[in-house]
N, C-alpha and C positions, 0 to 999 in steps of 0.2 A: 158444731154450731155454737156460737158465742151465747153464753147464758143471758146476756143483756139484749139479745135481739128483740125487736119490738113485739113479735108475735109468738114467742116461745110459750107453749102450753095454751095457745089460743086455737080452739078446734076449727075455727073458720079459715085458718091459714096454715101453711106448712111452716115449721119452726125456722127454716133457713131463709125465709123471705125477709128482706130488709126494707124494701119499698116496692111499690107496684104501680100499675096504671100507665106503663110505657108501651108503645106500639112496636117500634123497631129501633132500639137505641144503637145508632151507628155513629160514633162509639162514645166511650166515656174515658175520662182521665182525671187524675189527681194533680193539683198544683204542687210541684215538688217543694215549694217554699212554705206554703200556708196549709197544705192538706185539704184545701177546698176541692169539692167534686164538681165536675162539669159533664153533663150528659146531653148529647144531641139526639133528637128523636125524629125519625123519618115519618112524615105525614102520610095520610091516605089519599086525599083528593084535593085538599085545600091549603094546608098550613104545614110549614116546617118549624121546629122549635129547638131552643137551647135552654136547658135547665141548670141552674146554679144552686148548689147545696153547700153552705159553709161548713168548715171543719167543726166537729163537735155536735153536729145534728144527730139526734138519736134514732133517725129512721122512722118507719111507719108512714112515710109520705105517700099520698095518692096523686100520681101525675095526671090522672083524669081520663085516659083512654079506656073505653070508647065513648065515655060521656062527653068528653071534650077533645077537639082537635085544635091545638094552639089554645086561643082564648075563646073559641067558638063552641057553643054548647050544641050537642046533638039532642034535639027534643024527642027523638024516637027511642033513645036509650033510657033505661031505668037503672040508676046506679046510686050507690051510697057514696057521697062526696065528702065524707068525713076526712079531715086532714088533707083537703085538696091543695096541691102545690102547683100554683100557676107558673108557666114558663117565664124565664127572664127575657128571652128574645123570641120573636116570631117573625116569619116573613111568608107571604102568600104565594101560591101558584097564581099566575095571571095570564091573560091572553097575549100580552106583549112578549113576556119572557118564557112562557110555556110552563111546563111542570118543573118540579124541583126534587132533589134528593140530597139531604144534608149529610155531610161527612164531618164527624167530630175531630177535634184536634187537641191542642194544649195551650196552657198559659205560657207565654214566651219567657224563658229564663236563661237566655243565651248571653252572648258577649256584648250586645248592643245595650248600653246602660239606659239610653233614652227610652227604648222599648220596654225594658224591664221596669223602669219607674212608672210606666203607664199600666202595669199589670194586665198586659194585652192578651186576650184570648183569641186564638186563631182557629178558624174552621173553614171548610170548603163546601162546594156543592157539586156533586157528581154529574148532574144533568147540565147545569148552566156553565160548568167549567170555571167557577169563580173561587178565589181565595179571599177571605174576609177577616179583617182585624176588628175586634170589639174592645173598647176601653171606655173608662169613665172620664168625663170632662165637666167640671162644675156641677157635679151631681147628676149628670145626664149621660146615659149610655150612647156612645157614638159607634156606628158601624161604617167601615170604609173598605171597599174592595181594593186589594193590592194589585199592582201591575204584575203580570205573569207572562211567561213565554207562550207563544201560540201553540207550541207542541203539547202543552198541558191542557188537554181537552176534557178529560174525565177523571178528576182526582178522587180516588176511591179510599185513600188512607193518608193520614198525616203522621209522621214519625218524629221522634225526638232523640238526639244523640246524647252522649255523656256530658257534653258541654252546654246542653240546653238549646242547641240550634235545631230548627225545625225543617222538615223535608216533606214534599208532596209527591205522592206516587200516582202516575197515570195508569189506569186500569188496562187499557188496550195495548199500549206500547211497552209497559213495564219500566219506563224511564222514571228515575227519581230526580227531583229538582230541589235544590236548596232554596228555602224561602229567605231571600236576601233583602233586608230592609233598607239597604243602601243601593239597590240595583238600579234605581232611576237617577242616581247622582253621577256627575262626571268623575272619571278616574284619571289619575295622572301617573304616567309611567316615567319615572325619573331614573336615568341611567348615569353611570359614572362618566365623568369627562374623559375623553380619549387622550387629551394632552396634559401631561403631568405638570406643565408650567402654567396652565390656564388659571385665571383667577376664579374665585367662587362665583357661581351664577346665582341669580335671584329670580323668584317667581313674581310676576305681575299679572293681576287679574283685570280684565276689561269686560264687565257684564253689562250688556246694553239691553234696552227695551224690556226691562223687568223690574218695575217699581216695587214688587213684593219682596225682593231680596234686600234685606237690610244689612247682612253681614255674611262673611264666608269663613268656614272653619275647615282646616285640613286635618284628616285623620290618617294615621299610619296603618300598616297592615294588621295591627292588633286592635284597631278602632280606638287608639289613644290619641287625644288631641295634641297636635303639634303647636307649640307656642309660636306666636307670630314672629318673635325675634329670631327664630330658626329658619325662616323662609329663605334666607340667603345661604344656608349651610345644611341642606338636606342630603343625607346619604342616598345612594341609589335604592330603588324599591318601588312598590306600588302604593299610591296614596289615593285617598278619596276626598272629594270636596263637597 
């Protein structure tokens, strides 16, 4: 037991406790770049929550259960709310979407530089079958559900590989799905020319009826941007637009 644990020699707590007041933390992870801690806590009847604890926190946090579920106080409980740590994100059970059961994930640290720059935390929901990205934009936390295959009905766990890429596990089928942040983008399968005397081909894009697209970028298989001057001299391979 670390000697600097917050409750060492405190007769009201066991020495090994670092923080308390969680109902069913499924699950928690450390950001591999910053050391920040993210804990998702499954609610009882009304709220799911995500708790963020920055690196360097000395512990002793009270996450509120059973006095609080999410940010909602239970007036029937009598608790000491000293050092109460309110959740960073909550979402409710409701009549339209039904109940919920949050599945904790990771801060994305994979190959997609755009996603890494956002410091995006990814979590899922076992009951609703959703996978959600959380990131900060102009000082406001944004939550967006990602597109996912219909076969991923009940994500019970999210895993991380050595490269920082994330995967979702479906509980009932056992299938593992890569969380691909380019999955909704067109892919180009460029094959070598069959005629050795043919001239180099060029790519030409005609995007109609979409005024929201201002520009197009081509990425190679390693998610590296292909300079526009090379659009007439691409080797064979898989590219993303």
